[in-house]
MDTraj code that builds the backbone (N, CA, C; nanometers):
import mdtraj as md
import numpy as np

residues = "MET ALA ALA THR MET ALA GLY ASP GLY ASN GLY LEU ALA ALA ARG LEU ARG ALA LEU ARG ALA ASN GLN PRO ALA LEU SER ALA VAL ALA LEU ALA THR ARG ALA GLY LEU LEU LEU ALA ALA ASP ALA GLU GLU GLY CYS ASP THR ASP ALA LEU ALA ALA LEU GLY ALA ASP LEU LEU VAL SER ALA ALA SER PRO SER ARG ALA LEU ALA GLY GLY GLU ALA ARG GLU ALA THR ALA ARG GLY PRO GLU ALA HIS VAL ILE ALA LEU ALA ALA GLY ASP SER ALA VAL LEU ALA ALA LEU THR ASP ALA LEU THR PRO THR SER SER VAL LEU PRO ASP LEU ARG GLU ALA ALA GLY GLU LEU SER GLU GLY LEU".split()
xyz = np.array([
    [1.3694, 1.3562, 1.3337],
    [1.2982, 1.2981, 1.2232],
    [1.3989, 1.2299, 1.1321],
    [1.3719, 1.1067, 1.0974],
    [1.4609, 1.0304, 1.0105],
    [1.3901, 1.0026, 0.8788],
    [1.4598, 1.0224, 0.7712],
    [1.4040, 0.9927, 0.6396],
    [1.4869, 0.8835, 0.5756],
    [1.4217, 0.7941, 0.5093],
    [1.4878, 0.6873, 0.4368],
    [1.4507, 0.7008, 0.2910],
    [1.5503, 0.6916, 0.2040],
    [1.5222, 0.7005, 0.0619],
    [1.5933, 0.5884, -0.0105],
    [1.5238, 0.5183, -0.0937],
    [1.5821, 0.4150, -0.1779],
    [1.5712, 0.4619, -0.3215],
    [1.6790, 0.5199, -0.3749],
    [1.6753, 0.5693, -0.5124],
    [1.5650, 0.6707, -0.5324],
    [1.5636, 0.7755, -0.4507],
    [1.4488, 0.8662, -0.4467],
    [1.4612, 0.9832, -0.5436],
    [1.4866, 0.9567, -0.6689],
    [1.4916, 1.0623, -0.7674],
    [1.3538, 1.1167, -0.8009],
    [1.2486, 1.0503, -0.7532],
    [1.1129, 1.0943, -0.7859],
    [1.0415, 1.1623, -0.6698],
    [1.1116, 1.2009, -0.5642],
    [1.0545, 1.2818, -0.4577],
    [0.9656, 1.2095, -0.3586],
    [0.9765, 1.0782, -0.3499],
    [0.8904, 1.0032, -0.2583],
    [0.9141, 1.0423, -0.1127],
    [1.0406, 1.0502, -0.0730],
    [1.0719, 1.0834, 0.0667],
    [1.0256, 1.2250, 0.1009],
    [1.0382, 1.3166, 0.0067],
    [0.9927, 1.4541, 0.0308],
    [0.8415, 1.4574, 0.0518],
    [0.7673, 1.3771, -0.0243],
    [0.6212, 1.3722, -0.0073],
    [0.5851, 1.3131, 0.1274],
    [0.6606, 1.2132, 0.1718],
    [0.6343, 1.1536, 0.3032],
    [0.6673, 1.2520, 0.4157],
    [0.7752, 1.3284, 0.3997],
    [0.8080, 1.4327, 0.4992],
    [0.6952, 1.5349, 0.5079],
    [0.6437, 1.5766, 0.3921],
    [0.5345, 1.6743, 0.3890],
    [0.4089, 1.6177, 0.4543],
    [0.3821, 1.4902, 0.4315],
    [0.2667, 1.4252, 0.4935],
    [0.2774, 1.4293, 0.6453],
    [0.3935, 1.3921, 0.6990],
    [0.4103, 1.3933, 0.8451],
    [0.4078, 1.5355, 0.9003],
    [0.4595, 1.6310, 0.8262],
    [0.4569, 1.7701, 0.8715],
    [0.3132, 1.8202, 0.8802],
    [0.2286, 1.7753, 0.7879],
    [0.0879, 1.8152, 0.7855],
    [0.0041, 1.7383, 0.8873],
    [0.0506, 1.6213, 0.9270],
    [-0.0224, 1.5352, 1.0202],
    [0.0699, 1.4947, 1.1359],
    [0.0862, 1.5804, 1.2365],
    [0.1761, 1.5494, 1.3479],
    [0.1390, 1.4220, 1.4245],
    [0.0167, 1.3734, 1.4093],
    [-0.0247, 1.2501, 1.4765],
    [0.0439, 1.1275, 1.4182],
    [0.1000, 1.1409, 1.2985],
    [0.1701, 1.0291, 1.2353],
    [0.3133, 1.0233, 1.2883],
    [0.3469, 0.9161, 1.3574],
    [0.4842, 0.9024, 1.4069],
    [0.5751, 0.8423, 1.3013],
    [0.5182, 0.7756, 1.2025],
    [0.5980, 0.7182, 1.0940],
    [0.5103, 0.6912, 0.9735],
    [0.5693, 0.7050, 0.8555],
    [0.5050, 0.6664, 0.7302],
    [0.6101, 0.5979, 0.6444],
    [0.5673, 0.4950, 0.5722],
    [0.6597, 0.4217, 0.4866],
    [0.5877, 0.3827, 0.3583],
    [0.6578, 0.3932, 0.2488],
    [0.6077, 0.3462, 0.1199],
    [0.6836, 0.2192, 0.0878],
    [0.6101, 0.1145, 0.0561],
    [0.6711, -0.0156, 0.0315],
    [0.6107, -0.0801, -0.0919],
    [0.6812, -0.1783, -0.1449],
    [0.6236, -0.2618, -0.2491],
    [0.5206, -0.3525, -0.1831],
    [0.4384, -0.4185, -0.2627],
    [0.3399, -0.5125, -0.2079],
    [0.4082, -0.6301, -0.1377],
    [0.5358, -0.6535, -0.1689],
    [0.6132, -0.7593, -0.1028],
    [0.6770, -0.7110, 0.0273],
    [0.6636, -0.5809, 0.0583],
    [0.7154, -0.5272, 0.1829],
    [0.8527, -0.4655, 0.1756],
    [0.9080, -0.4466, 0.0574],
    [1.0384, -0.3832, 0.0412],
    [1.0240, -0.2323, 0.0571],
    [1.0988, -0.1749, 0.1493],
    [1.0928, -0.0312, 0.1767],
    [1.1419, 0.0489, 0.0564],
    [1.0604, 0.1441, 0.0111],
    [1.0972, 0.2346, -0.0975],
    [1.1390, 0.3710, -0.0445],
    [1.0659, 0.4219, 0.0551],
    [1.0954, 0.5509, 0.1167],
    [1.0195, 0.5586, 0.2482],
    [1.0711, 0.6387, 0.3414],
    [1.0049, 0.6507, 0.4713],
    [1.0421, 0.7818, 0.5383],
    [0.9596, 0.8208, 0.6335],
    [0.9888, 0.9328, 0.7210],
    [0.9307, 0.8968, 0.8568],
    [1.0128, 0.9106, 0.9613],
    [0.9689, 0.8632, 1.0921],
    [1.0413, 0.9351, 1.2043],
    [0.9807, 0.9263, 1.3226],
    [1.0479, 0.9735, 1.4427],
    [1.1719, 0.8883, 1.4650],
    [1.2696, 0.9465, 1.5303],
    [1.3930, 0.8745, 1.5611],
    [1.3621, 0.7448, 1.6348],
    [1.4271, 0.6369, 1.5947],
    [1.4111, 0.5093, 1.6620],
    [1.3030, 0.4192, 1.6052],
    [1.2245, 0.4688, 1.5115],
    [1.1193, 0.3858, 1.4520],
    [1.1809, 0.2947, 1.3456],
    [1.1431, 0.1693, 1.3466],
    [1.1924, 0.0721, 1.2502],
    [1.1063, 0.0793, 1.1243],
    [1.1494, 0.1588, 1.0285],
    [1.0701, 0.1794, 0.9076],
    [1.0692, 0.0558, 0.8174],
    [1.1732, -0.0252, 0.8239],
    [1.1717, -0.1506, 0.7473],
    [1.0597, -0.2404, 0.7975],
    [1.0451, -0.2485, 0.9294],
    [0.9386, -0.3310, 0.9877],
    [0.8016, -0.2728, 0.9544],
    [0.7869, -0.1407, 0.9611],
    [0.6594, -0.0777, 0.9267],
    [0.6232, -0.1073, 0.7813],
    [0.7203, -0.0975, 0.6918],
    [0.6949, -0.1260, 0.5503],
    [0.6484, -0.2699, 0.5320],
    [0.7186, -0.3634, 0.5935],
    [0.6842, -0.5051, 0.5792],
    [0.5484, -0.5367, 0.6408],
    [0.5230, -0.4831, 0.7598],
    [0.3959, -0.5101, 0.8277],
    [0.2791, -0.4433, 0.7560],
    [0.2997, -0.3221, 0.7057],
    [0.1938, -0.2539, 0.6318],
    [0.1566, -0.3296, 0.5056],
    [0.2570, -0.3770, 0.4330],
    [0.2303, -0.4553, 0.3124],
    [0.1583, -0.5850, 0.3473],
    [0.2042, -0.6514, 0.4533],
    [0.1402, -0.7762, 0.4955],
    [-0.0049, -0.7517, 0.5366],
    [-0.0304, -0.6426, 0.6075],
    [-0.1655, -0.6097, 0.6508],
    [-0.2590, -0.5928, 0.5311],
    [-0.2152, -0.5172, 0.4319],
    [-0.3008, -0.4933, 0.3155],
    [-0.3177, -0.6200, 0.2312],
    [-0.2105, -0.6926, 0.2107],
    [-0.2192, -0.8159, 0.1319],
    [-0.3067, -0.9193, 0.2038],
    [-0.2967, -0.9261, 0.3360],
    [-0.3784, -1.0210, 0.4132],
    [-0.5270, -0.9865, 0.4078],
    [-0.5580, -0.8598, 0.3859],
    [-0.6978, -0.8167, 0.3780],
    [-0.7589, -0.8441, 0.2405],
    [-0.6777, -0.8840, 0.1453],
    [-0.7252, -0.9002, 0.0080],
    [-0.8324, -1.0078, -0.0054],
    [-0.8096, -1.1242, 0.0514],
    [-0.9048, -1.2346, 0.0354],
    [-1.0398, -1.2039, 0.0998],
    [-1.0437, -1.1595, 0.2262],
    [-1.1743, -1.1252, 0.2840],
    [-1.2426, -1.0109, 0.2089],
    [-1.1640, -0.9159, 0.1603],
    [-1.2229, -0.8043, 0.0872],
    [-1.2890, -0.8515, -0.0414],
    [-1.2202, -0.9393, -0.1148],
    [-1.2796, -0.9922, -0.2383],
    [-1.4070, -1.0706, -0.2070],
    [-1.4033, -1.1501, -0.1020],
    [-1.5178, -1.2361, -0.0689],
    [-1.6359, -1.1567, -0.0149],
    [-1.6088, -1.0577, 0.0672],
    [-1.7173, -0.9871, 0.1361],
    [-1.7521, -0.8512, 0.0770],
    [-1.6523, -0.7826, 0.0235],
    [-1.6763, -0.6480, -0.0272],
    [-1.6764, -0.6416, -0.1792],
    [-1.6448, -0.7525, -0.2436],
    [-1.6535, -0.7581, -0.3883],
    [-1.5402, -0.6929, -0.4635],
    [-1.4248, -0.6773, -0.4014],
    [-1.3117, -0.6171, -0.4718],
    [-1.1858, -0.6222, -0.3884],
    [-1.0790, -0.5688, -0.4452],
    [-0.9505, -0.5680, -0.3768],
    [-0.9534, -0.4732, -0.2561],
    [-0.8797, -0.5094, -0.1526],
    [-0.8670, -0.4225, -0.0347],
    [-0.7878, -0.2982, -0.0734],
    [-0.8381, -0.1830, -0.0401],
    [-0.7683, -0.0564, -0.0654],
    [-0.7112, 0.0010, 0.0630],
    [-0.7671, -0.0403, 0.1789],
    [-0.7215, 0.0083, 0.3089],
    [-0.7404, -0.1012, 0.4123],
    [-0.6525, -0.1018, 0.5120],
    [-0.6665, -0.1936, 0.6249],
    [-0.6048, -0.1272, 0.7471],
    [-0.6637, -0.1515, 0.8627],
    [-0.6144, -0.0924, 0.9868],
    [-0.6034, -0.1992, 1.0940],
    [-0.4943, -0.1951, 1.1681],
    [-0.4770, -0.2808, 1.2856],
    [-0.4657, -0.1881, 1.4057],
    [-0.5518, -0.2096, 1.5050],
    [-0.5543, -0.1240, 1.6231],
    [-0.5004, -0.2017, 1.7430],
    [-0.3957, -0.1507, 1.8004],
    [-0.3381, -0.2109, 1.9194],
    [-0.3621, -0.1213, 2.0392],
    [-0.3226, -0.1654, 2.1574],
    [-0.3453, -0.0851, 2.2777],
    [-0.2639, 0.0446, 2.2808],
    [-0.1535, 0.0493, 2.2063],
    [-0.0685, 0.1684, 2.2093],
    [-0.0541, 0.2385, 2.0754],
    [-0.0946, 0.1724, 1.9663],
    [-0.0747, 0.2320, 1.8341],
    [-0.1715, 0.1722, 1.7326],
    [-0.1869, 0.2447, 1.6230],
    [-0.2632, 0.1971, 1.5079],
    [-0.1680, 0.1889, 1.3888],
    [-0.1796, 0.0839, 1.3104],
    [-0.1094, 0.0727, 1.1830],
    [-0.2157, 0.0807, 1.0750],
    [-0.1960, 0.1707, 0.9815],
    [-0.2907, 0.1908, 0.8727],
    [-0.2161, 0.1638, 0.7425],
    [-0.2732, 0.0801, 0.6583],
    [-0.2113, 0.0481, 0.5297],
    [-0.3084, 0.0825, 0.4177],
    [-0.2578, 0.1524, 0.3169],
    [-0.3395, 0.1924, 0.2027],
    [-0.2695, 0.1544, 0.0731],
    [-0.3469, 0.1127, -0.0241],
    [-0.2909, 0.0847, -0.1559],
    [-0.2438, 0.2159, -0.2170],
    [-0.1245, 0.2125, -0.2713],
    [-0.0699, 0.3260, -0.3465],
    [-0.0518, 0.2755, -0.4890],
    [-0.1594, 0.2778, -0.5632],
    [-0.1588, 0.2177, -0.6949],
    [-0.1699, 0.0665, -0.6823],
    [-0.1304, -0.0033, -0.7879],
    [-0.1409, -0.1485, -0.7896],
    [-0.0181, -0.2187, -0.7344],
    [0.0927, -0.1456, -0.7182],
    [0.2172, -0.2126, -0.6829],
    [0.2780, -0.1694, -0.5506],
    [0.2172, -0.0746, -0.4811],
    [0.2794, -0.0236, -0.3592],
    [0.1778, -0.0074, -0.2461],
    [0.2319, 0.0085, -0.1266],
    [0.1517, 0.0244, -0.0045],
    [0.2075, 0.1423, 0.0745],
    [0.1187, 0.2290, 0.1204],
    [0.1559, 0.3349, 0.2132],
    [0.1159, 0.2882, 0.3523],
    [0.2128, 0.2763, 0.4420],
    [0.1866, 0.2339, 0.5792],
    [0.2115, 0.3514, 0.6723],
    [0.1242, 0.3668, 0.7708],
    [0.1363, 0.4775, 0.8653],
    [0.1172, 0.4260, 1.0070],
    [0.1824, 0.4937, 1.1007],
    [0.1744, 0.4578, 1.2419],
    [0.1286, 0.5798, 1.3212],
    [0.0254, 0.5607, 1.4028],
    [-0.0233, 0.6663, 1.4922],
    [-0.0351, 0.6093, 1.6322],
    [-0.0491, 0.6982, 1.7300],
    [-0.0754, 0.6486, 1.8651],
    [-0.2207, 0.6031, 1.8745],
    [-0.2523, 0.5289, 1.9784],
    [-0.3859, 0.4694, 1.9918],
    [-0.4955, 0.5721, 2.0178],
    [-0.4598, 0.6905, 2.0601],
    [-0.5595, 0.7932, 2.0900],
    [-0.6023, 0.8718, 1.9663],
    [-0.5267, 0.8613, 1.8596],
    [-0.5587, 0.9349, 1.7376],
    [-0.6710, 0.8649, 1.6617],
    [-0.7809, 0.9344, 1.6365],
    [-0.8876, 0.8731, 1.5556],
    [-0.8377, 0.8518, 1.4121],
    [-0.8570, 0.7336, 1.3622],
    [-0.8150, 0.7017, 1.2256],
    [-0.8768, 0.8003, 1.1268],
    [-0.9992, 0.8403, 1.1524],
    [-1.0690, 0.9318, 1.0612],
    [-0.9997, 1.0670, 1.0489],
    [-0.9183, 1.1037, 1.1468],
    [-0.8509, 1.2335, 1.1398],
    [-0.7288, 1.2314, 1.0488],
    [-0.6745, 1.1139, 1.0192],
    [-0.5561, 1.1058, 0.9334],
    [-0.5858, 1.0446, 0.7963],
    [-0.6962, 0.9729, 0.7838],
    [-0.7261, 0.9036, 0.6576],
    [-0.7361, 0.9955, 0.5355],
    [-0.8005, 1.1113, 0.5430],
    [-0.8067, 1.1941, 0.4217],
    [-0.6684, 1.2302, 0.3674],
    [-0.5762, 1.2687, 0.4540],
    [-0.4411, 1.3021, 0.4085],
    [-0.3663, 1.1787, 0.3602],
    [-0.3869, 1.0645, 0.4261],
    [-0.3222, 0.9413, 0.3813],
    [-0.3734, 0.8991, 0.2441],
    [-0.5032, 0.9116, 0.2214],
    [-0.5596, 0.8755, 0.0906],
    [-0.5041, 0.9647, -0.0202],
    [-0.4963, 1.0939, 0.0077],
    [-0.4413, 1.1870, -0.0909],
    [-0.2953, 1.1534, -0.1204],
    [-0.2180, 1.1284, -0.0155],
    [-0.0767, 1.0957, -0.0332],
    [-0.0591, 0.9653, -0.1101],
    [-0.1405, 0.8648, -0.0802],
    [-0.1307, 0.7359, -0.1507],
    [-0.1537, 0.7557, -0.3010],
    [-0.2498, 0.8397, -0.3355],
    [-0.2756, 0.8682, -0.4751],
    [-0.1593, 0.9401, -0.5419],
    [-0.1044, 1.0392, -0.4733],
    [0.0092, 1.1139, -0.5285],
    [0.1330, 1.0258, -0.5403],
    [0.1571, 0.9440, -0.4385],
    [0.2750, 0.8564, -0.4396],
    [0.2658, 0.7533, -0.5511],
    [0.1453, 0.7037, -0.5785],
    [0.1302, 0.6040, -0.6849],
    [0.1678, 0.6618, -0.8205],
    [0.1489, 0.7918, -0.8384],
    [0.1841, 0.8559, -0.9636],
    [0.3358, 0.8694, -0.9795],
    [0.4090, 0.8734, -0.8652],
    [0.5526, 0.8889, -0.8681],
    [0.6291, 0.7595, -0.8831],
    [0.5579, 0.6475, -0.8875],
    [0.6257, 0.5170, -0.8975],
    [0.6500, 0.4768, -1.0411],
])
top = md.Topology()
chain = top.add_chain()
for i, resn in enumerate(residues, 1):
    res = top.add_residue(resn, chain, resSeq=i)
    for name in ("N", "CA", "C"):
        top.add_atom(name, md.element.get_by_symbol(name[0]), res)
traj = md.Trajectory(xyz[None], top)
């Protein structure tokens, strides 16, 4: 397990470690700015957390326009499902994104409650 911390005096990396410990289906989690700058991460060895942070932020930001047009507000969550993995991005307050990676067999519904709770807690630590 690899943890990345960028000035983590506020316990962000520890919260991400706890999230992955509670949800073994998550192979990686990253907290990023809305611009995709990695703030903190926890991941299996070999996972590119910088890329996860950037892609998660891009996924959520890209969902903003359709969400405003069709759902009447800002996107709070977005998911991309591939043949081998799912990327889930959640708003962590107004300035950050929590991005998570699971395998394709994991139902998104099984990890979303913990991801939502973590996104809320992480937004308070920013």
